N, C-alpha and C positions, 0 to 999 in steps of 0.2 A: 634543711633548706628546700623549699618546694620547687617544682619545675619552672615556674615563672621567674623566680629569683635566680635560678641557675642560668636561665636564658639571658636575663639582663646582665648578669655578671660576665658571661661569655661575650656578649656584645660589647660591653665596656672594655674588656681585655683586647678584643679585636681592634676596636677604634683607637686604643692607646698605642698599638704597635705601628711605628712609622713605616711609610712605604719604603720598599727596598731602594737603596741608593743606586745610582748608575755606577759604571766602572770606568775609570780613567787609566789608560795605558800610556806610558812614555817610551818611545823608541828612539834610540840614537842611530843616526844614519851617517855613513862616511862613503864618499866617492873619491877614489884616488885621482891624482893628476894624470892628464893625458894630453896628447896632441891630436887635433882633428882638423883635416884640411889645411895643414900648415899653421894652425892657430893653437897656442898653448892654453889649455884649460886647467886652472889651479885646482888643487884638492878642495873638497867642500864637505863641511860638517853641518848637519841640520838636526833639529829635534822635531820629532813627529808626535803629535798628540792624537789619541784615538779615544773617543767617547762611545760607550756602548750602553744603550738602554733597551727597553722592551720594544722589539721590532724596529729599532732605529739605531743608526751609528753615524758618527762623524769623524772624519780624518782631516787634521789640519797640518799642512806642510808648506812652509814658505808663504806665498801670497795666495795659495789655493786651499779651499776647503771642499771636501766631498761629503755630501750628506745622503745617506742611504735610508730611505723610508720604506721598509718592507711592508708596512701596513697600507701603503699607497701604491706599491710597486713602482716607485719613482726614485731616481737618483738626481740630486741637484749638484751641479758643479759651480762653485762660487769663485769668482776672480775678484779678490779684494782690491787689487791695484786699479782695476777698471770699474769697480763697484757694479759688477754685473753678475748675473747667474743664468745658467741654462738648465733645462729640465729634460731628462732622458727617461723614457719608459722602460720597464723591465719585462722580459729579458731584453738585453741590449741588441738592437739590430741596426748596425751602422748604415746599411744601405737605405733604410727608411729615412735617414736624416741627410742624405746626399743633397747638396744644393742643386737647384735646377740646372740641368746641362752638364752635371758632373757624374751622373750615374755610371756611365761606362768607365770613366777614369777611376771612380771609387772601386769598382769591381776589379779592374786591372791592378790597382794598388793592393787590394786585399789578397789577390793571387800572388803578386810579386813578393809581398811581405809575410806570407803565410809562415807560421811558426810550427815546427815539429818538436814535440817535447817527450822525453823519456823519463819517467819517474820511477826510481828504484829504491824501495825501502831497504834499509840495512838492519842488521841485528845489533849493531853497536849502540850503547847507551851512555849518557853522560849527564852530569849535573851542571846546568847552566843557571847561575844565580840561585833562585829559590825553586827552580823547576826541574823536574825529572824529564829528560828529553831523550829521544832516539833519533838516529841519523837517517836522513832521506837525501839521496843524491838525485839531482835534476840536470839533465843535459838538453839544452834548447839550441836548435839550429834554424836558420831561415833560408829561404830560397835565394836571398841576396848575399849569403855567405857569412852572416853573423853567427857567432857561437858563444853560448853562455854556459859555463859549468858552475853549478851551485851546490854547495853543501848546506842543507837545512838541518837544524836541530829542532824537532817539533815536540811539543808537550801537550798532553791531554789534561794536565793539572789545571789549566784554565778552562773551566766548564763552558765558557762562552766561545770556545774556539770555532765552532761551526758558524756562528754569526760573523766572527772576524774573518774567516776564510771566505765567507760569502761576499764580504766587502772587498777583499783582495781580488777575488775572481771577477766581480763586477767591474772594478777599475781596470783589470787586465783586459777585459773584453772591449774596452774603449780603443784599444790599439788595433790597427788594421792587421788582419790575418791571425789574430790571437784567440779566436773563439774556442778552438779545440784545447789550447793550453789553459784557458780560463776554466773550462769544465774539469780538467784534471786537478787544477789548483784547489777548487772548491771541495774535491773529494779527499784531500789529504787529511789523515787522521791525526789532528793536533795542530797547534798554532806554532809557527816558526819563532822561537824565542831567540834564535841566533841564525843568521844566514850569511854566508860569505860566497861571493861570486867572482869569477874571472871572466871578463868580457873581451871578445875579439870582434872588431867591426871596422870596416873601411880602412884596413891596414894599421889600426892602432889597437893597443891592449891596455886595459886598466882593471882595477879591482874595486869591489864595493863590499860594504859590511853593514848589516842592520842588527841591532841587539835590543831586546826588550829589557829595560832597566828598572821599571817600576810599574806596579799595578796597585790601584787604590780604589776603595769604594767611596764614592763622593757624589753628592747631589749636583747634577748638571745645572749650569746657569740657565735661567729662563730663556726660551727661544733658540737654544743652541742647535736644535734639530730642524730649524727653518732657515731659509735664506734671509739675510739681514734686511730689516726694514729700510726702505729708501734705495735699495739696489734695483737696477733695471733688469728686467727679464729680456733675454734675447734668445733667438733660436739656436739650438745646439748645432754646431758645425764640426763634423768629424775631421774636416780638412785643416782646422785651425784651433786646436785645443790649448788651453793654458797649461803651463808646466805644473806637474805635481811635486 
């Protein structure tokens, strides 16, 4: 077979290989019952879907979708109940989006709600589902007295863990005072396939649990990494974010 024939054959073989499918992760989330300001909050179970493609991710939870476009350095926050979306530039700078007249209040809020996080990798390992994981302990405190103790089981078996942690860090940075914690979160070596937290805040205590239950290679629906057509764009307001 001559060189030209070999070249044509290689081209045909290349064209016949389908493009790599995206990855769909399913995470089960549980928040235990608690009482806040005299009001009973029932336990809540939700299913989180995370799509991961090339330079783009999407997290769906409840009535909110978060779309991270690394190719554009943009985060879109979609509120399906209101049929609106907001656009945030990366890296996230909440002060940049402070509504007129709230700049000083925003800064005060960031200082008052500043999170201090201590991340401690441990030597303990464990099999969680199909993934080999190691333990990481995280202790978070805030100037307002909130305490969060989290045990993470992180796995590097998911080769896309850096992209997933970038998404988690970006969403964390939307919270006032969480910039330093977001940077640490992005640097964790592995994706948390299981994390259990004990939270103490405003005189109440409760527990949360998140577990990765499924990972599948799957073609993403068309347009899933874009805000839905017909939704209204509105300015991002860090003082009034939709729940995730």
